[in-house]
C-alpha positions as a printed NumPy array, in Angstrom:
array([[  0.   ,   0.   ,   0.   ],
       [  2.872,   2.402,   0.66 ],
       [  4.044,   2.062,  -2.946],
       [  0.511,   2.634,  -4.225],
       [  0.132,   5.726,  -2.063],
       [  3.466,   7.072,  -3.284],
       [  2.633,   6.412,  -6.95 ],
       [ -0.747,   8.154,  -6.875],
       [ -0.233,  10.637,  -4.04 ],
       [  3.232,  11.836,  -5.018],
       [  4.437,  10.838,  -8.508],
       [  1.204,  11.267, -10.457],
       [  0.02 ,  14.134,  -8.241],
       [  3.213,  16.087,  -9.07 ],
       [  2.769,  15.409, -12.785],
       [ -0.761,  16.788, -12.611],
       [  0.334,  19.802, -10.539],
       [  2.553,  20.834, -13.469],
       [ -0.257,  20.265, -15.974],
       [ -3.735,  19.725, -14.501],
       [ -5.093,  18.851, -17.94 ],
       [ -2.639,  15.966, -18.289],
       [ -4.682,  12.782, -18.687],
       [ -3.28 ,   9.696, -16.986],
       [ -4.05 ,   6.066, -17.796],
       [ -2.131,   3.36 , -15.961],
       [ -2.398,  -0.357, -16.563],
       [ -0.423,  -2.636, -14.283],
       [ -0.232,  -5.712, -12.118],
       [ -0.296,  -3.735,  -8.888],
       [ -0.359,  -6.83 ,  -6.665],
       [ -3.423,  -5.477,  -4.886],
       [ -6.183,  -8.027,  -5.257],
       [ -9.7  ,  -6.931,  -6.03 ],
       [-11.66 ,  -6.889,  -2.81 ],
       [ -8.535,  -7.184,  -0.636],
       [ -8.516,  -5.149,   2.532],
       [ -7.181,  -2.613,   1.829],
       [ -7.638,  -2.628,  -1.922],
       [ -6.48 ,  -0.341,  -4.717],
       [ -9.403,   2.079,  -4.392],
       [ -8.263,   3.023,  -0.9  ],
       [ -5.123,   4.688,  -2.288],
       [ -6.615,   6.268,  -5.417],
       [ -7.592,   9.919,  -5.602],
       [-11.376,  10.449,  -5.608],
       [-13.164,  10.078,  -8.914],
       [-10.615,   7.958, -10.768],
       [-11.964,   5.337, -13.18 ],
       [-10.989,   1.757, -12.292],
       [-11.253,  -1.634, -13.973],
       [ -9.694,  -4.898, -12.877],
       [ -9.527,  -8.553, -13.802],
       [-10.851,  -9.781, -10.469],
       [ -7.25 , -10.491,  -9.493],
       [ -4.272,  -8.165,  -9.295],
       [ -4.327,  -6.417, -12.682],
       [ -5.84 ,  -2.953, -12.859],
       [ -6.386,  -0.115, -15.273],
       [ -6.919,   3.261, -13.646],
       [ -7.528,   6.6  , -15.301],
       [ -7.976,  10.192, -14.239],
       [-11.556,  11.414, -13.735],
       [-11.989,  12.697, -17.284],
       [-12.261,   9.06 , -18.415],
       [-15.044,   6.514, -18.044],
       [-14.523,   2.745, -18.264],
       [-16.915,   1.348, -20.865],
       [-16.024,  -2.325, -20.418],
       [-13.246,  -4.785, -19.783],
       [-12.28 ,  -8.272, -20.836],
       [ -9.327, -10.614, -20.461],
       [ -7.167, -11.185, -23.521],
       [ -5.164, -14.342, -24.171],
       [ -1.451, -13.523, -24.362],
       [ -0.602, -17.114, -25.329],
       [  1.522, -17.9  , -22.311],
       [  3.909, -14.96 , -22.697],
       [  3.201, -13.848, -19.134],
       [  1.706, -15.254, -15.94 ],
       [ -1.609, -13.4  , -16.52 ],
       [ -3.982, -12.934, -19.391],
       [ -4.005,  -9.382, -20.73 ],
       [ -6.734,  -6.968, -19.671],
       [ -8.4  ,  -4.899, -22.376],
       [-10.209,  -1.848, -20.99 ],
       [-11.821,   0.557, -23.453],
       [-12.16 ,   4.092, -22.105],
       [-14.015,   7.139, -23.298],
       [-13.671,  10.754, -22.258],
       [-16.452,  12.246, -20.195],
       [-18.316,  14.841, -22.19 ],
       [-17.471,  18.349, -21.174],
       [-19.89 ,  21.204, -21.514],
       [-18.122,  23.796, -23.539],
       [-18.408,  27.334, -22.269],
       [-18.147,  30.334, -24.545],
       [-16.461,  33.557, -23.418],
       [-18.521,  35.308, -20.764],
       [-19.637,  32.027, -19.173],
       [-22.297,  31.191, -21.774],
       [-22.632,  27.636, -23.014],
       [-21.259,  27.279, -26.522],
       [-24.022,  26.295, -28.918],
       [-26.781,  27.499, -26.59 ],
       [-29.836,  29.084, -28.21 ],
       [-29.419,  32.79 , -28.896],
       [-31.976,  33.727, -26.229],
       [-29.94 ,  31.808, -23.623],
       [-26.677,  33.35 , -24.842],
       [-28.09 ,  36.857, -24.553],
       [-29.616,  36.196, -21.173],
       [-33.111,  36.993, -22.492]])
């Protein structure tokens, strides 16, 4: 758990301090089993997307991503685990035009009338 806390609380946190818009996706065998006590979620920052294989492999992503599925992938014995395929999508962001108006809003809404 100390290594997990350092990775997310120090290394990745410092990267994002330099560039808050920097998206992060990490896939790894973190040796933290799903449902263990404590488990991976206890050292992740709030809001991060998480997928796992029910074992020790995880994919985590910063809050701008959403996990849309996951499935194991046969790596034909090249490693001690199957692969883990986790498709992600970006959360939709409401665009805001200058002056705080929503971009693409009807003219009456843009003019405040």
